[in-house]
C-alpha positions in Angstrom: -41.5 -3.4 -64.1 -45.2 -2.6 -63.4 -47.6 -1.3 -66.0 -47.6 2.0 -64.2 -43.8 2.2 -64.7 -44.2 1.3 -68.3 -46.7 4.1 -68.9 -44.5 6.6 -67.0 -41.4 5.6 -69.1 -43.5 6.0 -72.2 -44.5 9.5 -71.3 -41.0 10.6 -70.2 -39.3 9.2 -73.3 -41.9 10.8 -75.6 -41.1 14.2 -74.0 -37.4 13.6 -74.5 -38.0 12.8 -78.2 -39.5 16.2 -78.8 -36.1 17.9 -78.1 -34.3 19.0 -81.3 -30.8 19.8 -80.1 -28.6 16.7 -80.2 -26.5 18.0 -77.2 -29.5 18.8 -75.1 -31.2 15.5 -76.1 -28.1 13.6 -74.9 -28.1 15.5 -71.6 -31.7 14.9 -70.9 -31.5 11.2 -72.1 -28.7 10.7 -69.5 -31.1 11.7 -66.6 -31.4 8.6 -64.5 -35.2 8.5 -64.6 -35.4 5.0 -66.0 -32.8 3.8 -63.5 -34.9 5.3 -60.7 -38.0 3.6 -62.0 -36.2 0.3 -62.2 -34.8 0.6 -58.8 -38.1 1.5 -57.3 -40.2 -1.1 -59.1 -37.8 -4.1 -58.9 -36.0 -5.8 -56.0 -32.6 -5.3 -57.6 -29.9 -3.1 -56.1 -26.7 -1.6 -57.5 -23.4 -3.6 -57.7 -20.4 -3.9 -60.0 -22.5 -5.3 -62.9 -24.8 -2.2 -62.9 -21.8 0.2 -63.1 -20.4 -1.7 -66.0 -23.9 -1.6 -67.5 -23.3 2.1 -68.2 -20.6 0.9 -70.6 -23.3 -1.3 -72.1 -25.4 1.8 -72.8 -22.6 3.4 -74.7 -21.9 0.1 -76.6 -25.6 0.1 -77.6 -25.3 3.5 -79.3 -21.9 2.8 -80.8 -23.3 -0.5 -82.3 -26.3 1.3 -83.7 -24.1 4.0 -85.2 -21.7 1.7 -86.8 -24.2 -0.7 -88.2 -26.5 2.0 -89.5 -24.1 4.7 -90.8 -21.1 2.6 -91.7 -22.7 -0.7 -92.7 -25.9 0.9 -94.0 -28.3 -1.4 -92.1 -31.9 -0.3 -91.6 -32.2 1.7 -88.4 -34.6 -0.8 -86.7 -32.2 -3.7 -87.6 -29.3 -1.6 -86.2 -31.4 -1.1 -83.0 -31.9 -4.8 -82.7 -28.1 -5.3 -83.1 -27.5 -2.8 -80.3 -30.0 -4.5 -78.0 -28.3 -7.8 -78.8 -24.9 -6.5 -77.8 -26.3 -5.1 -74.5 -28.1 -8.4 -73.7 -24.9 -10.4 -74.5 -22.8 -8.1 -72.3 -25.4 -8.4 -69.5 -25.4 -12.2 -69.7 -21.6 -12.2 -69.3 -21.6 -9.7 -66.4 -24.3 -11.6 -64.5 -22.3 -14.9 -64.9 -19.5 -13.6 -62.6 -19.3 -11.8 -59.4 -17.6 -8.5 -60.0 -16.5 -6.4 -57.0 -17.9 -2.9 -57.1 -14.6 -1.1 -56.6 -13.0 -3.0 -59.4 -15.9 -2.3 -61.7 -15.9 1.4 -60.8 -12.2 1.7 -61.4 -12.4 -0.1 -64.8 -15.3 2.1 -65.8 -13.5 5.3 -65.0 -10.4 4.2 -66.9 -12.4 3.3 -69.9 -14.4 6.6 -69.7 -11.2 8.6 -69.6 -9.8 6.7 -72.5 -13.0 7.4 -74.5 -12.8 11.1 -73.7 -9.2 11.3 -74.9 -10.1 9.5 -78.1 -13.1 11.8 -78.7 -11.0 14.8 -78.2 -8.4 13.6 -80.6 -11.1 12.9 -83.2 -12.6 16.3 -82.6 -9.2 18.0 -83.3 -8.7 16.0 -86.5 -12.2 16.8 -87.7 -12.0 20.5 -86.8 -12.2 22.8 -89.7 -14.4 25.2 -91.7 -16.9 22.4 -92.6 -17.5 21.4 -89.0 -20.7 22.7 -87.6 -21.5 23.0 -83.9 -23.9 20.6 -82.3 -26.5 23.2 -81.8 -26.1 24.9 -85.2 -29.4 25.8 -86.7 -28.7 23.8 -89.8 -27.8 20.7 -87.8 -31.0 21.2 -85.7 -33.0 21.5 -88.8 -31.7 18.2 -90.1 -32.9 16.4 -87.0 -36.4 17.6 -87.7 -36.6 15.6 -90.9 -35.8 12.4 -89.0 -38.8 12.6 -86.7 -41.6 10.1 -86.6 -45.3 11.0 -86.5 -46.5 11.5 -82.9 -48.7 8.5 -82.9 -46.1 6.2 -84.3 -43.6 7.6 -81.7 -45.9 6.7 -78.9 -46.4 3.2 -80.3 -42.6 2.6 -80.6 -42.0 3.9 -77.1 -44.8 1.8 -75.6 -43.6 -1.3 -77.4 -40.0 -0.7 -76.2 -41.2 -0.3 -72.6 -43.2 -3.5 -72.9 -40.1 -5.3 -74.3 -38.1 -4.0 -71.4 -40.6 -5.4 -69.0 -40.5 -8.8 -70.7 -36.7 -8.8 -70.8 -36.6 -8.1 -67.1 -36.7 -11.8 -66.3 -33.7 -12.4 -68.5 -31.7 -9.3 -67.7 -32.4 -9.5 -63.9 -30.3 -6.8 -62.3 -29.1 -5.4 -65.6 -32.6 -4.1 -66.3 -31.5 -1.1 -64.2 -29.3 0.2 -67.0 -31.2 -1.2 -70.0 -31.6 1.4 -72.8 -35.3 1.9 -72.3 -35.6 4.8 -74.8 -32.6 3.9 -76.9 -34.5 2.5 -79.8 -36.5 5.7 -80.3 -33.6 8.0 -79.6 -31.5 6.2 -82.2 -34.3 6.5 -84.8 -34.8 10.2 -84.0 -31.0 11.0 -84.3 -30.1 8.5 -87.0 -28.3 11.0 -89.1 -26.1 12.2 -86.1 -25.7 9.0 -84.2 -21.9 9.4 -83.8 -22.3 12.9 -82.5 -25.0 11.8 -80.1 -22.9 8.9 -78.9 -20.0 11.3 -78.1 -22.2 13.6 -76.1 -23.9 10.7 -74.2 -20.5 9.1 -73.5 -19.4 12.3 -71.8 -22.6 12.6 -69.8 -22.5 9.0 -68.7 -20.0 9.9 -66.1 -22.9 11.5 -64.2 -24.7 8.1 -64.4 -21.7 6.4 -62.8 -21.9 9.0 -60.0 -25.6 8.2 -59.5 -25.0 4.5 -59.3 -21.9 4.9 -57.0 -23.8 7.1 -54.5 -26.8 4.7 -54.6 -24.5 1.7 -54.0 -22.9 3.1 -50.9 -26.2 4.3 -49.3 -28.6 1.5 -50.4 -28.3 -0.4 -47.2 -29.8 2.6 -45.3 -33.0 2.9 -47.4 -33.9 3.1 -51.0 -35.3 6.7 -50.6 -32.1 7.9 -49.0 -30.0 6.1 -51.7 -32.1 7.7 -54.5 -31.6 11.1 -53.0 -27.9 10.6 -52.7 -27.8 9.3 -56.2 -29.6 12.2 -57.7 -27.4 14.7 -55.8 -24.3 13.0 -57.1 -25.7 13.0 -60.6 -26.3 16.8 -60.4 -22.9 17.5 -59.0 -21.1 15.5 -61.7 -23.3 16.9 -64.5 -22.6 20.4 -63.3 -18.9 19.7 -63.2 -19.0 18.4 -66.8 -20.9 21.3 -68.3 -20.1 24.5 -66.2 -16.5 24.7 -67.4 -17.6 24.9 -71.0 -19.8 28.0 -70.2 -17.0 29.7 -68.3 -14.6 29.2 -71.2 -17.1 30.5 -73.6 -17.6 33.6 -71.5 -13.9 34.1 -71.1 -13.4 33.9 -74.9 -16.1 36.5 -75.6 -14.7 39.3 -73.4 -16.1 42.8 -73.4 -16.3 44.7 -76.8 -13.5 47.0 -77.5 -14.1 50.6 -78.2 -12.6 52.2 -81.3 -9.5 54.1 -80.4 -9.6 57.9 -81.0 -6.6 60.1 -81.4 -5.9 62.2 -78.4 -6.4 66.0 -78.8 -4.1 68.4 -77.0 -5.7 70.3 -74.2 -4.6 73.6 -75.8 -3.1 74.5 -79.1 0.5 75.7 -79.0 0.9 79.4 -79.6 2.2 80.6 -82.9 5.8 82.2 -83.1 4.3 85.7 -83.6 1.8 85.4 -80.8 -1.1 86.1 -83.2 -4.0 83.7 -83.6 
């Protein structure tokens, strides 16, 4: 990566870190901006290893969540463990030649299994104590996790430089490296499992981006990027629009209070007198 790309990644990631909502932060974090920068500034393309790299992104956050919230590791040490898992997975993927279709099929199967598992966990954990992702109380909790603005910029910049230095080791896997994962994990360290669930759902759109790029990359990189972003937008809309429609359907129009019907005319008395 060039220094210009490092500075651009730093600016974009800092903007993402300002967002308070966990759900919106996961959606914005899943935008393939770092992937686009890596594809533009490096000679690497998209193959089977890069599609499986999306699984590596999810493993990064799961590793950080488990080591920090379950094993009580310090957050930066948990970040280092997550990066180590991603680097180890990358080394294994680069050691073998994986056909793109096989990698895509395996990724989709694992994504579907993860969604079923998350839905089952959500049903078990549903109850009066469960707060929605955008609940004001939950959003307020994230504000106490923030770092000072200057320290934020330093962490992001160091992470971007680390990514550039790891480029020689990761080679093509630098495309899906968690550029801003360290800072995002620090910002959302009290809700890492919740963030991981939202990001896992949104990662299907990243698979769409990489798939479209793969099949058009022989034409030109510009056309491939356009097709990738279009596929990302379509998949992301398909993931999120049904939720809004269901929410609108549940609300329904407000009911009016029923009033007793009054007869058009009062019946005459037996004597005919009023």
